[in-house]
N, C-alpha and C positions, 0 to 999 in steps of 0.2 A: 504494500500500500504506500501511497505517497501523499504528503501534504505540501502544497505549493505555497510558499510565502510564510509558512509556519516554522517552528523550530525543527531542526534536523532530527529525523527519526531513525532508529535502528531498523534494518531490514527485518520484517517479520516473516515467519513461515507462512506458506500459502494457506494454511488452515487456521490462521489466527481468528479469534472470535470477535476482535475489535474492528471498527470501521473508521477509516480516515476520510476526512472531507477535504475536497479541493477548495482552497481559499483563493480569491482573486488577488493578483499581485498589484501593488501600487504602481500607477503609471501606465498600466495596461488596460485596454478597453475591456470592461467586464463582459460585454456582449460576446466577445471572442470566446471566452471560457464557457459562457452559457450555451453558445451554438455548438462549439466543438465537443462539449461533453455529451451531446446527444448522438449516439452511434448511428441513428437512422438518417441524420443529416449529413454526416461526413463521408459516407460511402467509401470507407477505407478498406473494406473487405474484412474487418474484424467483427466478430459476432458480438451481440450485446451481452452485457453482464447480467446475470440473473441472481437475484437475492434469494439465498436459501432460507429455509425455515429457521436455522440456527443463527441467522444474522450475517453469515459469511457471504462474500461475493466470490463467485468462481467463474472461470471462463468456460463457456459451453464447448467451444472448440477443443480446448485442451483436455477437458474431461472426456469428451467423446473419443478422442484419438488416443488418449493415454490409458484411460481406465476401462473403456468399453471392450468387452470380449464376449465370446459366445457361451460363457457359463453364467448361470444365474447369480445375481448379486447376493442372494441369501447364502451362497456357499463361500463367501469371501473369508479370508483369513482373519484371525483375531487382530484387534487394534495394535497389539504389541508387535505382531509380525508384519503388519502393513506399514507402520510408522517409519518413515525414513530417518536416518540420523540427522540431528540438527545441523544445518549448514553454517559455515563460518560467517559470522555477522560482519557487516561493514557499515560505516556511517554514510548515509545518503545525504549528499549536499543539496541544499535548496538551489533552485535556479534563480539567479539574480534578476532583478526587475528589468534591467536593460536588455539582457539576453532574451528574456521572455517576450519583451515588446518586439524585439527584432524578429523572432520566429513567428510571432503573431502576424507581422506584416508580410513575412515570407509566405505564410500559409495563404493569405489573401491573394498573393500574386500567382503562386504556382497552381492553386486550385481554382482560380477564377477562369481559366481557359482563354485568357486574353493574349497569351504569348505563343509563338510558334515553337516547334519541337527543338530546333537548334538553340534558340534563346533560352528555352526552358532548361535545357541541359546545362547551359552556362550558369544560370541563376542557381540551380540546384547544387552545382559544384562549388560555387562561391559560398553558399550557405553552409555546406559541409566543412569548408575551410574555417568558417567562423565557429563551428562546433568543436574545433580542435582543443583538446584538453578538458572538454566539458561533456564528452560523449556519454558517460555514465549518468550524470544528472539529467541530461536531455532524454536519453533512451528510457529511463525509469519514471519519467514524468508522464502521468496518464494522458494529459492533453497534448503536450509537445511531441510525445512519441508518435502520434499519428502524423504530424507534419514531417517528422524524421523519416517515417516509412515512405511518404510521397517523394522525398528528396532522394532516397536510396533507389527507388524504382526508376527515377527519371535521369539520374546523373550518369556521367561517363564511367567506364570500367576503371579508369585511373583514380577518379575520386572515390568510387566505391571501395576499391582495394585500400586506398589511403585511409578511409574512415575505419575499416576493419583492422588495419595495422595499428592505428593510433589507439584503438580501444582493446587491442588483443590481450593486454594484461588483465583487463577487467571484463573480458568477454564472458567468462563464466558467471560473473555477478549479474551482467545484463541478461544472460540467458535464463537465470533463475528467478528473475523478476516477472511479475504478472504482465506489466506493460513492456518491459525490455525484451521479453521472449518474442513478442511480435516483431519488434525491430530486428532482432537477430534472424528470425525466420525470413523476413522480407529481404534482408541482405543476402542470405544464402540463395533464395529464389532468384534474386537479381544476378548473382554470380552464375547460376545455372543457365539463365537466359544469355548471358554474355559468352558462355562456352560455345554457342553456336558459331562464333567467329574463332577460327583456329589460331588467329594471331594473339588471342588473349590467354591462351592456355598456360603459357609459362608464368605470366603475371599472376593469374589466379592460383596456380599451384604454389607459388611462393607465399601468397597470402594465406592460403589454407594451411600450409606448413607451419607458419607462425602461430595461427590459431590453435592448431592441434597440439603444438608444444606447450602452450599455456593450459590447455584442457587437461592433458595427461599429468600435469604437475600435481593436481588434486582432483581426480575424476569422480570420486565417490559422491561428493556433495551434488555435483551436476546430475549424475545418473539417478540419484534417489530423489530428485526434486521434480515435482509435477511438471513445471514449465521447462526446466533444464533438460529433462529426459526427452521431451519432444524436439527441442533444438538439436540435441546430440544425435538423435535418429536422423534428422534432416541432414546433418553434417556427414554422417556415415553414407547416406544415400547419394549425396553430392559427390563424394570421393569415388563411389562406385560407378556413377553415371546413371543411376536410376532416377527417373523424374520424381520430384518431391511431392507432386500431387497425384502420383500413380495409385489409383484406387485398386487396381488389379493386384499390385504387389503389397501394398500396405493394409489392405482390407482385412479385418478380423470379424466380419459379420458371420453369424452362425450359418446362414445359408451358403455362403461362399466356402467356409471351412468344410461343411458337410458335403458340398458338391465335390470338392477336391478329394476328399477321403473315399467317397463311394464311386468315384470315376473308375472306369475299367482300364484306363491308360496306365502307362508305366509310372512309377513313383518318382520322387524327387522333382516335383514340379518347379520349384524355385530355380534349380540348376538349369532346367530346360528353358525356362522363361528368360533367364539372364544371358543365355548364349547369344541372343539376338541383340543385346544391348552392348555397345562398345564400352570397354573399360576406360575410365578417365585417368584416375591416379591410383592404380592398384597397389603400388608400393606404399603410398601414403595411407591407404585404407588398412593394409596389413599391419603397418607400424602403429597406427592409432589403436586398432583393436588389441594388439599385443601389449601395448603400454597400459591400456586401461585394465587389462586382465592381470597385470602385475599386482593390482590391488585386490584381486579376487582370490584370497587365500582360502584356507579351510573354514574360515568364518563365513557362514552362509548368508551374510547380510544382503549382498547384491542379488543373490539368486532368489531370495524370498521376499524382496521388496517389489511391489507391483510396477513401479516406474523403472527401476534399474533392470528388472526382468525384461521389460519391453525393449530396452536398449540392447541387451544381450541377444534377444530374439532377432532383432533387426540385423545385428552384426552377423549372426549365424546364417540368416537367409542370404545376405549379400555375399557371403563367402562360400555359398553352396557350390560344390564342384572342386573346391580347393582342398584336395585330399590331404596333403601333407600338413597344411596349416590347421585343418580341422582336427587331425589326429593329435596336434599339440594343444589346441585351445579347449576342446570339448572336455577332456579330463580336468582341466583347471576350472572350467565353469561348473563341473559337477563336484568340485571340492576334493579332487583326488591329487595325491602327490605325484609329481612328474619325475621324481628322482628314481633312477634305475628302471624307468618305464620303457617298455618295448612293445612293438606292435603285437597284439594278441595278449598283452598283459598290462593294458592301460587302466583297467578298473581293479584295484586291489580288493581283496576280500573284506578288509576293514571298512571300505566305503560302501559296500552293498547295502547293509542294514540302514545306514544313514540316508542313502538315496531313496530306499523304499519308504522310509518315514516321511521324507520331504515331498514325495509324490502326492501326498494328501493335502499339501498346501497349494492354494490357488496359483500364486505367482510362479512357484517352482514347477507345477504341473504344466502350465503354459510353456515354460521354457523347455521342459523335457519333451513335449510334443514336437517342438521345432528341432531339438537335438536328434530325435528319431527320424525326422524328415530329411535332414541334410547329412546325417552321419555316413561316412564311407562304409562299404560293405563289411569290412573287417571289424570296425568299431561297433556297427549295428549288431553283428553276430555276437560279439563279446557282451554287449549290454543285454541282449536277448537271453543268452545262456547263463550269465552270472547273476543278473539282477531280476529279470522278469520270469524266467522259467519256473514253473510250479507255484507262481504267485498270481497268475492271471485272474483266477476267479475272485480271490480276496480283494485284489485291486479293482476289479470290475464292480464290486459291491460298494466301493467308495464313491462319494459324490464328485470328487475331483479325479481320483485315480482311474475311473472308468474312461475318461477322455484320453488319458495316456495309453490305456490298453487299446482304444480305438486307433490311435496314431501308430502304435506298434504293429497292429494287424494290417492296417492300411498300407504300411510301408514294408511289409514282409517281402523279402527278395527271392526266396527259393521255396521249392516244394518241401524240403526238409524242415524249414522253419514253420510252414503251414501244418506239417505233420505234428509238430510239438504243440502248436496252438490248438489243433483239433483234439489232440489227446487230453488237453486240459479243459477245453470249453465245449467240445462237440456234443457232449451228452448233457450240457447244462442250459440248453436254449430256453426251456420252460422256466427254469429258475431265474435266468437273466431277464426274461420278459416279465415275470412276476415282480422282480425288483425294479422294474421301470428302466432297464438297461437295454432297450431295443437298439440303441446306437451300436452297442458292441456286437449284437447279432447281425445287424446290417453290415458292419465292417467285415465280419467273417464271411458272409454270403458274397459280398463284392470281391473279397480277396480270393475266394475259391473260384469265382468266375474268371478273375484276371489271370490266375496262375493255372487254371484248368485242372484243379485237383479237388477231390472229395465233393464233386458236384452232386452226385446221386445221393450220398449220405447227408449232405447239407440240405437238399430239398426235402428229404424224408424227415430229418430232424425238425425242421421248421414246421412242417405239416403236423407232426406229432405234438409239437408244443402248443398248438391252438386247436387241435382236433383229437379227441379221445378215440380209442380203438373202436368203440361201438357207435361213434358218430358218423354221419354221412360225409363223404368227401366234398359234398356240395358246399359245406360251411367253411371250407378253408379260405377261399378268397375273400368272402365278406368279412370274416373275423380279422383278417390281416389288414383289409382296407380300413376298418374301424378299430385298430389295434388297441389303443388305450381304452376306448369305450368298452371293448369286450374284456380286456385283462382285468379291469377294475370294476367289472359288473358284479353285483351281489348275487345275481341269479344267472350264472353262466349257462346251465343246461337249457334254460328257456330264452336265451338271448336271441334277438332277431334284428333284422336290418333296421337301423335307426334313421328313418327318413327325416331329412332336414338337417342332419348333422354333417359337419365337414369331415372329410376323410383324412386319415392320419398320414402325415408327410413321410415318416420313416416306414410305415406300413406300405405306402406306395412304392418307396424305394426298394424295399425288400422284394416285392412282387416284380418290379422291373428287372432287378438282378436275376431273380429266379427264371423269368421268361427268356433270359439269355443263355440258359443252360441247354444242353443237348435235349432233343425231343423225348428220348426215353426216360429222362429224369424228371420231366414236368407233367406227366400224364394226369396225375391227380389234380394238379392246378388247372390243367386244360379242362378236365371234367367239371371242375368247380365253376370256372368262369363261363363256360358254355351252358351251365345249368341255371344261370341267373334269370330271374323273371324279367319281363320286358321293362317294367318300371324301374327295376334295379339296374339293368343295363343302360337305360336312358339316364338315370341319376348319376351313374359312374361316368358316363361320357360327358356330362355337363360339369362335373366337379374338376377343379384344377389338378388335383392329385389323382383322382380316379381315371381321368381321361388319359393320363400318362400310362397307367396300367393297361388300359384297353389298347393303346397304341403299341405298347411293348408286346402284348399278346399277338396283335396283328402283324408284327415284324418278327415274331419268334420262329422257331423251327417246327411249330405245329403244322399239321397238314392244312391245305387250303379248305378241305371239306370241314374241318373243325372251326376254322376261322369264319367260314360262311354261316355256320350255325349261330354264331354270336351276331354277325352282321344282320342276319334275317330278323333278329329281335328288335332291330332299330328301324325296320321297315315302317314307313308312315311318319317317321320323325326326322328324316334327313333334312328337310327344309328348316325345321326348328333348330337342329344342331348346326347347320351351316352358318347361321347368323350368330351363333353363340361363340364367345371368345375361346373357350376350350374345345367345344364340340366341332369347330371348323377343322381342327387338326385331326380329330378322329375321323371325320368324313373323308379326308384325304387318304388316310390309311385304309379305310374301308374300300374306297374306289380302287386302290392298287391291288387289294386282295380279292376283288369280286370277279365273277365271270361276266360275260357280256350281258346276260339277262339282268343281273343285279345292278350293273353299271347303268343300264338303261332306266331302271327304276329310280336310282339316285338322281340322275340328271332330270328325269321327268318331274320329280318332286321339287327340284330347285327352280324350275321354270316360273312358278307363280311368285317366287320371292327374288327374282333376278335383280330387280331394281334395289331392293333393300340390301341384298347381298353385295351389290357393287359399292355400297356406302360403308361397308365394314372394312377393317384393316386387312383381313385375310381374303375377303370376298373376291376382289379382282383376280387374284392368283388362282383361286378355285375355278372361277368362270373360264379362265384361259386354259387351265389344265384339263378341265372336263369338257371343254368346247361346247358350253351350254348354248351359245348363240348358233353354232353350227347344227346342233341337235334341233333347235327350234325351227330353223329354216328348212333343213333337209334331213329328216331322221334316217332315211335309208342310207344316204351317203355317210352320215355319222357312224352308223353300224358297220359299214364297210371299212371305214378308217380304223375303227377299233379292232376289227378282225385282222386287218392288214398289219396293225401294230403287233398283235400277238404273233403273227407269222414272222415279222421282222425279228422279234425277240428270239424266236425259236431258231431262226437261221444264224443269228449272231451267237447264241449259246452253243449251237452245234459246232460252230467254227472255233470259238474261243473259250467256251466254258468247260468245266470238268466233265468227264465222261459220265453218262448216266443221268444227266440233269433232266428233270421232267418239268418242262415249262408249262405244261397244261395245268399243273397245279395240284395234283394229288399227293405229291411228295414235297420235301423241303425245297423252298424257293432257291433259285440260283444265288441271289444276292445274299441270302442268309448263309449259304454254304461258303461263300468267298469273302465274307465280311472281315475276316482276320487276315486275308491274303493281301500282300503288299500291292497287288495290281487291282484291288477292288475299286479304288478310287477312279481309275481310268475306265473300268467297266461301267461304273455308275454314270460317269460323264457320257459314255457312249449311249447308255440307255436314255439319258436325258436328250441326247441328240436325236435319237429315234422319235421320242415323244414330240420334241419341238418341230421336227421336220414334218411329221405326219399331221400335226394339228395346224401349223401355220402355213406350210407350203403345199401340203397335200399332194405327195408324189402319186404317180399313177398307180391305181390299185392293181395288185398282182405282180408289180415289179419287184424282184428280189431286192432286199435291203443291201446286200453286198455289191449290187450294181452301182450303188451311189457312193462307194468308198472314195471316189476321186473328188467328191464335193469338197469345197472349201468352207462349208458351214462349220462354225465353231460350236462346241457343246455349250448349250445355255445353262445357266445356273437356276434350274427349277428348284422349288422348295422354299420354305420359309421358316425362320425361327420364330418361336412363340414369344410374344411380348409379355412382360410381367403384368399380372393383373392386380387389381386392388385387393385390399384385405391383408391379413397378417400371414397368410399361408405362402411360404416361399415357393417359387416355381423351380422345382428341381427334378432332374431326371438322370439316368445313367447311360444312355446311349449317345456316344459322341460327346458333345458338350453338354454338361449337366444343367447349367443355367442358360436357358435360351431367352435372353433378354432383348435381343435386337432382331429385327426382321431382315432376312437375307435380301440383298438386291437381286431382282429378277432380270434376266437378260431379255 
């Protein structure tokens, strides 16, 4: 907090219960302070301060990015564990009236929009020269700090680096202040912008080196501070070259984390994502992280503090793929001695019990999840065998530990590791569901699918967990769709489909993974979903989570005859589903799995709502793909085109597909068979080319598809990703990209 014009105050911790008031400075227009104090009028990009119930002021942005994570707040650590060590106090000097008046005038000039870009840069540079020697007072003043942010955004790179060099000794103090942290963040973002010009790289590197040297002199205070932690994470990202506002990399939303874990693609997402980002100052990043960790001894203060834990998590993600460095720093982060440590013996037996105890702490559990994500194979295997083996179920029962188990399973590398996981948890599905640990079960199912192991046993174990021996298999899919509703029902034997209730996200994900298993493993699930009543099938197709399950089934290895059995239950509701945000995607899958007769039924039902459909987000794409207009004008020609399309598919699959492919549809579809093949993307593009050419250009009927191979027509990008819908239910899936938030561009 800061008092302008009053006696100098000691820097208070960010959770102080006292409130300081900004007093006007003599000789300065009071209207300047009254106007500038209103965040809504200044448009500086800083979020307004909210007054908490206890009288504290906290920054909404800092709280969201520093403390928010995907675990419930009721599971947070004890206050003693969360409280950071008290930062070193310093005396905050008041801003003298003459300087305050000068910056008030500068604010009116640079924010008035009356000067051009070049003149604005000169004015901002001159103002920063006037700030020399007073950087700390100005940056920590709640009012003037906003003006300082504007100056840093608009000045030249030379003046920006000069400002940072001048305040480098006090940079940590500025970063730990509520107002100063925004100034520090703005300066780092401005540096990131100037990195676009390669001529600035050396100057910026020299500046960052000076700042890093000052930070590592006493990093603990900064790491454990609410505001300092955020600035330090931005500094690490800047050194690596990751955009400071990259939501994909920095996001910790529950839906994003869940999507990454239950995806069927290879693990170590961060290492893969960072490969496409050029490294800026790798040596500086490695040096900064190593020097910071020199303070992380066996005392677990940094690992168990929520703010410093976030810094360590960011550092680990940025270093993903750096095998040798990770082998050095991860044991230090886990509190293990590095003396006489060698690869394969990095985790001493004495540290195992301590790590297991700390896994139940919120901050440490977050950190351990990232460790398991980025750990090299040898270190992951050592952690698995020494720390987690034979403790998986007990950890799964813990409120925080179960998230670590999910991360461990999701990043399993080999079938042997899955063998050990299955031996410990494979027979405990029902117990895990009863404990509310459906995330652990979902992680096991997704890992089995990814590694192609224990798929049959996994499907049977999940079915047995929700369906007793004397129960009909018909109840399997409904009970998993409404997983929590069923698990916590007081009368399970008489439980029935709860109409009007949202379907369970993890239950949906479980079924999506299951329908990715081989056909012989999912027969009980196929029987269950094809036994749904018409109203139940319609309800599932309209639900954001249920529609994903229907789509997964229609894309599964089930026979076309089984798929058409479910599609037939939607007859008469295709028009209703086509204009529904979730149902429109189900309609597309239905059309692909239908025979000619059902396709004609779908298109004929869409004709009355053609205009309404055109006004929806997905509608124009469906109208084009189904060729609704062509059907309305010439139904006979439309049927011929559809028949010709099937003929073209058959010719193509006979030439390029695996032997024995039955395109007519009574066996596994060709695309399902080759979905794991490296050439499947090309074949899908070719199929889209067939669709596009037959719908738009209308080749002569009866002409073999292969006769058109000389055409220069490029494959079009048919298909669309689902946009996120309103409500609290996250849009998640496991085929390809889990979060389908944006609509694909259609050719």
